[in-house]
C-alpha positions, 0 to 999 in steps of 0.5 A: 239091107243092101243090094246085090247090084244097083237095081234099086238105087238107080231106078227112076221109074218102073212101068209094071204093077208087080215088081221083082226086087232082090238083094241081100241082108248084111254081107254073106261073105262075113256072116250068112243070115237066114230069116224073114223079110217083110215088105210094107207097101206105100201108105199100107196101100197093099197088105204086107207080104213076107219073103224068106231070106236064105244065105243073106239073099232075098227075092220079093214081089212088091205091089205098086200104085201109080205115082211115088211108092215108099216101101219099107223092108224089115228083116227079122232073123229066125226066132231061135237065133240071135245076132250078138251085138246087133238089134233084132230087126233091121229096116230100110226104105226104097222109093219107086215111081210107077208110071203106067204106060197106058198108050201102049197096046195091052196083052189081053188075057183070055180064058177060052171054053167050049159052049157047053163047058162047066168051067172047071179044070183038072185038079186032084181031090184034095185041091178041089176040096181046099181051094176049088177048081172052078172058073173063079179060081182059074181067073185068079191063077191065070192073072197071077201067072200073067203078073209073073210073066210081067215081073220076070220080063221087066227084070230081064229087060233091065239086066240087059240094059234096056230099062224096065220095059214090059208089056202091059195088061188091060185092067179093070176095077174089080175085087182084088185077087193079087192078095188073098186078104183082098179077096177075103175082104172083098177089097176092090182094086184095079187089076188085069182083066181076064176075058171069058170067051166061049167058042161055038164048039162043044167040049167034046168037039174041042177034045176030039179036034185035039186028038185029030191034031195029034194023030190025024193029017197035017191039015188038022194040026192048027185046028185049036189055034184057028178056033181060038183065033176066030173066037177071039176075033168075034169077042173083040169085034176087030175092025180092019186095020186093028190089031190085038195081042192075046194070050189064051188059056184053054180051060177045057184041057183034060188028062185022059187017063185011058189014052194017056194024053192031054186032050183039048190042049195045044201049045202054039203062038204066032205074031202074024195076022191082025191077032197076035195069039198064044194058046196053052192048056190048063192041065197044070193050072192047079199048081199055079199060085193064085196070089202073091202070098202063094208064089213061094209056096207054089214054087216050093211044093214037092207034092208028086203029080198024081197021074190018076187025076192030072197030067205029068206034061212031057214027064217034066212036071213030076211035082207041083212046083215043076208043073207050075214051071211048065204051065206058066213058063211054056205059056210064056214061051208061046207069048214070046212067039206072039211078040215075034220071037223065034226059037233060040239057042238058049233062054225062054224061047228054047226050054229054059222055063224049067227053071222059071221058079228060080226067079222068084225063090231063093231055094230050089227043092228036089227035082223029079226031072233031074233026079237032084236035090235042087239048089241050096241057094238060087242066085241071079246067075242060076235063073232062066232068062230071055235071050238077049236077041228076044 
């Protein structure tokens, strides 16, 4: 195993729990290799995970514990192939030090509901039967999306020579959801806390307000944003001079098939005032991965969006993997506004998040947005970016 660039050997320490690592198996200029890369975590502190190797390239998300982490990467070729004159498996080790920066203010994660909300989100019947669409699953998916934001941003900071700096999350001791095996076994871990906040508004009022934002006078344009900010302020009990950074998921967003619009949804972010706030709807939530093992499958799922049940946001979410891009990536765009980033000429703060999947996968499937067959191999130069000014 070797790296595409010294993004590991030169690493002294990182400051995030879920780290993106990419590299190569062998030398693709001499022999292109496919197969599977398995990551074994420090002292079996986290279940092993497997990642595809495409054209000798791999991308993996690794889970770290505070302090020194010794990780083993095992490569295995496809079962039906053999490498003449070489052993079947190759292994390499990496040492990474994870230092949480607990003195920095966290990015708080909030799921906002109406006071009479049932705590469900839009999903097709097959999804509801297979994994459910309740508040518990919403928390798992939102938490995983937040860790993808963090892994992406940390890597982008590094590529721009700023070190692996990133926002952190408030964490709490709870049943782990970053691995599906943790969830099944009920294993406790320290993971990002998702606050559940209810507003004083009913679901119907939130959805009616959203329609007023779209079709009413200008005075209604920021109605959902103000409601979210008031609910967050009351929940955290801010005192004068205090500040919070808060990313809100509006769980009661709903695809209205008759009106052909998404109600209870707003995409907005602002870094002003004492609450730095970003809000986004849950209409793409069914397509999100709920754990690390689902990241590649979620960004490879070509299942067409069934608009009888869920929205095709802006016509750019015509399949599940594209819906995940829009939901996760556009929410990150609003988080950028929360941190003071304006719109840019390129990058996440334009609309580069339609390529968000490429950061975590080595292949891109068929795109309904571009009507193209996707990419045989996704290299770092093909991925979406934070603009350097951000």
